[in-house]
N, C-alpha and C positions, 0 to 999 in steps of 0.2 A: 824247682827248676823245670819240672814237667809242664806246669801251667804256662810258664814263659815260652817253652818250646812250642806248646800248643798255640799261643799267640802269634809266634812267627809263622807257623803253618797257616794259621787263619789269615794273616796278612798276605800270604802267598796264594790264598784261595785254595789251599789243600785241606779242605774241611774234614775229610775222613781222618787224616793224620792228626789234625788238631783235636778231633773228638777222642781219639785213642789216648792222646796225652792228657786231656782234661779228665777223662774217666779214671786213668791211672792216678792222677794227682788227687782226685776225690777219694779214691780207695785208700791211698796212703795217708791222707789227712782229712778224714770225714768232717772235722769241725770247720773246715774252710769252705763255707757255703758258695763262695764265688766260683769255685771249680765246678760245682753242680750247676750253677747258672750258665756257665760257659758251655758245659756239655749239653744242657737243654737247648740252648740256642743252636748249637751245631747239629743236634738231632733234628730239630725243626727244619733247618736248611737242607740237610741231607736226605731225611726220610719222610718229612711231611708232618702235617698236623696230627694225624692219628697216632703215629709213633711218639710224637712229643707229648701228647695227652697221656699216653701209657707211661712214659718215662716219669712225668711229674706225679702220676698216681703212685708209682713205686717209691718215689722219693718222699711223698707224704706219709706213706706206710713206714718207711724207715725212721722218720723223724716227725711223729705226730704233733709235736708242739710247734713246728715251723709253719708259719702262715703262708709264706711265699709260694710254695707248690700249689696251694689251693687258689691263690690269686692268679697265677699263670694259667692253671687249668681252666679257670673261669673265663679268661680272655680267649683261650684256644677253643673252648666249647662254644662260646658265643660266635666266634668266627666260623665255626662249623655248623652254625644254625641250631645248636642244642641249648636253647635259652634257658629252659627249666633246670637243666643240669648246671648250667653256668651260675644260675641264681643260688643253687645249693652250695656250690664251691665258694662263691664270693661270701656267702653267709658264714661258712666255716672260717674263711680267712678273717672276716671281721670279728668273729667270736674269739679267735686266737690272739688277735691284735686289736682290741677295741680302741677306738679314738684315732686310728690311723687314717688320715685324710684321703689318701689315694684309694684305699679299699672302700671307704664310705662313698666316694664319688662313683666308683665303678658299680657299687651295689645299687645306687640310685639309677644309674644308666641302664643296668640290666633289668631292674624292675620296670622301668619305663618301656623298655623294648618288649618285655614280656606282656605288659598291660596292653600295648598296641597290638601285639599278636593275638591276644585273647579277645580283643574288642571286635564287635561285628562291623 
């Protein structure tokens, strides 16, 4: 019920309250990864990219077999202009979930951007 309450708060644009609910829901039921996704989105909205990057780094440390934190970090790092780090993160996501199309597309995209950045 905490996640649903968080959704209500989010609909009312009470992001700080929504975040508190999502984090509590995640802590009570760590297997429900959607709570973590919602918390990550709320952190990005409230605190910005750097805090969101840190949040997802912590989540990947808690669950090293989960590919999604690496994928989200790759996108956030790319948006922050940290292309080489983004390449490393998307590579980890692809390693953890080989054959997943979205990850493969982002990997190519990031590699192309890195190539353009490194070309004279």
